[in-house]
C-alpha positions in Angstrom: 97.4 139.1 130.0 95.8 135.8 130.8 93.9 133.6 128.4 90.7 134.3 130.3 91.2 138.0 130.0 91.9 137.8 126.3 88.8 135.7 125.8 86.7 138.1 127.8 88.0 141.0 125.7 87.2 139.2 122.5 83.7 138.4 123.6 83.2 142.0 124.7 84.4 143.3 121.3 82.0 141.1 119.4 79.1 142.1 121.7 80.0 145.8 121.2 80.1 145.4 117.4 76.7 143.6 117.5 75.1 146.2 119.7 76.5 149.0 117.4 75.2 147.3 114.3 71.7 146.9 115.8 71.6 150.5 117.0 72.7 151.9 113.6 70.2 149.6 111.8 67.3 150.6 114.0 68.1 154.3 113.7 68.3 154.0 109.9 64.9 152.2 109.8 63.3 154.8 112.0 64.6 157.7 109.9 63.3 156.1 106.7 59.9 154.8 107.9 56.7 156.8 108.1 55.0 154.3 110.3 56.4 151.9 112.9 54.3 149.0 114.2 55.0 146.5 116.9 53.2 143.3 117.3 53.3 141.2 120.4 53.4 137.7 118.8 52.8 135.9 122.1 49.7 137.9 122.8 48.3 137.2 119.3 49.0 133.5 119.8 47.0 133.6 123.1 50.1 132.8 125.2 50.7 129.5 123.3 54.2 130.2 122.2 57.0 128.2 123.8 60.5 129.5 124.2 
């Protein structure tokens, strides 16, 4: 296995773990919450946010 392939696999493993963590955390929050609200911060700022 080349160095590039090993690096690609390592990055993919980290990405998969991060995605799994976010999925599990979001599901836990949704199961516990009675109300879920989403605020579009850019819309509230009148489009003045810079990224």
